[in-house]
C-alpha positions in Angstrom: 3.8 8.6 -20.6 4.3 11.9 -18.7 2.2 11.5 -15.6 2.0 15.3 -15.1 3.0 15.1 -11.4 6.6 16.3 -11.6 7.3 18.6 -8.7 4.4 17.2 -6.6 5.0 15.9 -3.1 4.1 12.5 -1.7 4.0 10.6 1.6 4.5 6.9 1.0 3.9 4.8 4.1 5.8 1.6 4.8 8.1 2.2 1.8 11.5 0.9 2.8 10.8 -2.3 1.0 8.2 -4.4 -0.8 5.1 -2.8 -2.5 5.6 0.5 -0.7 9.1 0.8 -2.1 7.8 0.0 -5.5 5.3 2.8 -5.3 7.9 5.3 -4.0 10.3 4.4 -6.9 7.6 4.8 -9.5 6.6 8.2 -8.1 10.2 9.3 -8.0 10.6 8.3 -11.6 7.7 10.6 -12.4 9.5 13.5 -10.6 7.7 13.5 -7.3 9.5 14.5 -4.1 9.1 11.9 -1.4 8.7 11.3 2.3 9.3 7.6 2.8 8.7 5.6 5.9 9.8 2.5 7.7 10.7 1.2 11.2 14.2 0.1 10.5 16.6 3.1 9.9 19.4 1.4 8.0 17.1 -0.2 5.5 15.1 3.1 5.2 18.2 5.1 4.6 19.5 2.7 2.0 16.2 2.9 0.1 16.3 6.7 0.3 19.8 6.8 -1.1 18.9 4.4 -3.9 15.9 6.6 -5.0 17.9 9.8 -4.9 20.7 8.3 -7.0 18.3 6.8 -9.5 16.0 9.8 -10.1 17.5 12.8 -8.5 14.4 13.8 -6.4 14.3 14.9 -2.8 13.7 12.0 -0.5 13.1 12.4 3.2 13.2 9.2 5.3 11.1 9.2 8.4 11.6 6.3 10.9 8.2 5.8 12.5 5.3 3.5 13.2 2.5 5.1 11.2 -0.1 3.4 13.5 0.9 5.7 16.3 0.0 9.4 16.7 3.7 10.2 17.1 4.5 8.4 13.9 1.8 10.2 11.9 3.0 13.6 13.4 6.5 12.9 12.2 5.4 12.2 8.7 3.3 15.3 8.5 6.0 17.4 10.1 8.2 16.3 7.2 5.5 17.0 4.6 2.6 19.0 6.1 0.6 19.3 2.8 1.3 16.3 0.6 -0.3 16.2 -2.9 -0.2 12.4 -2.8 -0.7 9.9 0.1 0.0 6.2 -0.3 -1.4 4.3 2.7 0.4 1.1 3.4 1.0 -0.9 6.5 1.9 -4.4 7.4 -0.9 -6.8 8.1 -1.4 -9.2 11.0 0.5 -12.5 10.6 -1.2 -15.6 9.4 -3.2 -17.0 12.4 -6.2 -19.1 13.1 -9.1 -16.8 14.1 -9.7 -18.9 17.2 -6.3 -17.7 18.5 -7.1 -14.0 18.2 -7.8 -12.2 21.5 -9.3 -8.7 21.8 -6.0 -6.9 21.8 -4.8 -8.7 18.6 -8.1 -7.8 16.9 -8.0 -4.2 17.9 -4.3 -3.9 16.9 -5.2 -5.3 13.4 -8.1 -2.9 12.9 -5.9 0.0 14.1 -3.1 -0.8 11.7 -5.2 -1.6 8.6 -8.3 0.5 8.9 -8.0 3.3 11.5 -4.5 4.4 10.6 -5.2 5.1 6.9 -8.4 6.9 7.9 -6.6 9.1 10.4 -4.0 10.1 7.8 -6.6 10.8 5.2 -8.4 13.0 7.7 -5.2 15.0 8.2 -4.5 15.7 4.5 -7.8 15.7 2.6 -8.9 19.3 3.3 -5.6 20.8 2.2 -5.8 18.7 -1.0 -9.3 19.9 -1.6 -8.4 23.5 -1.1 -5.5 23.3 -3.6 -7.6 21.4 -6.1 -5.4 18.4 -6.4 -5.0 15.2 -4.4 -4.4 11.6 -5.0 -4.9 9.0 -2.2 -4.2 5.3 -2.8 -4.8 2.7 -0.2 -2.9 -0.6 -0.5 -5.3 -3.2 0.7 -5.4 -6.9 -0.5 -7.2 -9.3 -2.8 -8.4 -10.8 0.5 -11.0 -8.0 0.5 -12.7 -9.8 -2.3 -12.0 -13.5 -1.5 -11.0 -15.3 1.7 -7.4 -16.3 2.4 -7.0 -18.8 5.1 -5.4 -17.3 8.2 -5.8 -13.7 7.1 -9.3 -13.1 8.5 -8.3 -10.2 10.6 -6.4 -8.5 7.8 -9.3 -9.1 5.5 -11.8 -7.7 7.8 -9.9 -4.6 8.7 -9.1 -3.8 5.0 -12.7 -4.5 4.0 -13.8 -2.0 6.7 -11.4 0.6 5.2 -12.8 -0.1 1.7 -16.4 0.5 2.8 -15.5 3.5 4.9 -13.7 5.3 2.0 -16.3 4.4 -0.6 -18.6 7.3 0.6 -15.7 9.7 1.4 -14.3 9.4 -2.1 -17.5 10.8 -3.6 -17.5 13.8 -1.4 -14.2 15.2 -2.7 -14.3 14.1 -6.4 -15.4 17.5 -7.5 -12.2 19.0 -5.9 -10.0 16.9 -8.1 -9.1 14.6 -5.1 -9.4 10.9 -5.8 -9.3 8.0 -3.4 -8.7 4.5 -4.8 -7.7 1.1 -3.5 -5.1 -1.2 -5.0 -5.7 -4.9 -4.2 -2.5 -6.9 -4.5 -2.5 -10.7 -4.8 0.8 -12.6 -4.7 3.7 -10.3 -5.2 7.4 -11.3 -4.8 8.1 -9.5 -1.5 9.9 -10.5 1.7 6.5 -11.0 3.4 5.4 -13.4 0.7 8.7 -15.4 0.8 8.4 -15.6 4.6 4.9 -17.0 4.3 5.9 -19.5 1.7 8.7 -20.7 3.9 6.3 -21.3 6.7 4.0 -23.2 4.3 7.0 -25.2 3.0 7.9 -26.3 6.5 4.3 -27.2 7.3 4.0 -29.3 4.2 7.5 -30.7 4.4 8.6 -29.4 1.0 11.3 -27.1 -0.1 10.8 -23.3 -0.3 11.3 -23.7 -4.1 8.5 -26.3 -4.3 6.2 -24.2 -2.2 6.7 -21.2 -4.5 6.2 -23.3 -7.6 2.9 -24.6 -6.2 1.8 -21.1 -5.4 2.6 -19.8 -8.8 0.9 -22.7 -10.5 -2.4 -21.6 -8.9 -2.2 -18.2 -10.5 -3.4 -17.9 -14.1 -0.4 -15.7 -14.9 1.8 -18.5 -13.5 4.1 -16.1 -11.7 4.3 -13.7 -8.8 3.8 -10.0 -9.4 6.8 -7.6 -9.0 6.8 -4.5 -6.7 8.0 -2.5 -9.8 4.8 -3.2 -11.8 2.7 -2.6 -8.8 4.3 0.8 -8.3 3.7 1.8 -11.9 0.0 1.1 -11.5 0.0 3.2 -8.3 1.8 6.0 -10.0 -0.8 6.1 -12.8 -3.6 6.4 -10.2 -1.7 9.4 -8.8 -1.3 11.0 -12.3 -3.2 13.9 -13.9 -4.7 11.3 -16.3 -6.5 9.4 -13.5 -8.7 12.3 -12.2 -11.9 10.5 -13.3 -11.1 7.3 -11.5 -12.2 7.4 -7.8 -13.7 5.1 -5.3 -12.4 2.0 -7.1 -10.9 -1.3 -6.1 -8.3 -2.3 -8.6 -7.2 -5.9 -8.5 -3.6 -6.8 -9.3 -3.5 -10.5 -8.8 -2.6 -12.2 -12.1 -6.1 -13.3 -12.6 -6.4 -15.2 -9.3 -9.8 -13.8 -8.3 -12.2 -15.9 -10.4 -15.0 -13.6 -11.4 -16.5 -11.9 -14.4 -17.3 -8.7 -12.6 
């Protein structure tokens, strides 16, 4: 399917690896010029080169922490008026809520709620003026169901979801959409690291911990960053202009609900 976005520009946050990289690759495949982002320059440069070689699009890597004003300024300096914004940021580590002090809680809310809102504030008016904009926030299945130890991440991402629900309706008539993608268990470095911690805690191998985790998913497997990226790219396409303010689960059926 031609997504109709060839020649558009996109900022993809936290895209040197994992789900962000999957989104950047899918957008590049659709012909979108990219600004990609990460904190580790060698990994970011490697990703940029991979994408250029695979799809021949312009890729500008920006080493920055998007949670800071300086990091956001660097992204927008590289792409002042993006057509597409993919908000993504690492969540707080697994931690018992009793161990969270005020600084940890504020940092979590800043990373996973305030930062995407700030970036949206900076790009939404120019999108509206041009009559095209696609914003996708990568949140989590934990917005809909609790995951032990991820209470801070869940709360911050749920706050972003509620905040954007109203905002999305104010720009829908300008052909600007805002949607949320809610990943479950995807085969990323973060997932593998968490599984390794679980394995040590339960005194089993990493392979066994992964097998147990997959067994609890109706699809009996982990998702891939590539399939996540393709779903993201579709939400950014010309065909998705009537989809806005939605929370789209990608979890292999793990969330047990009819609606």
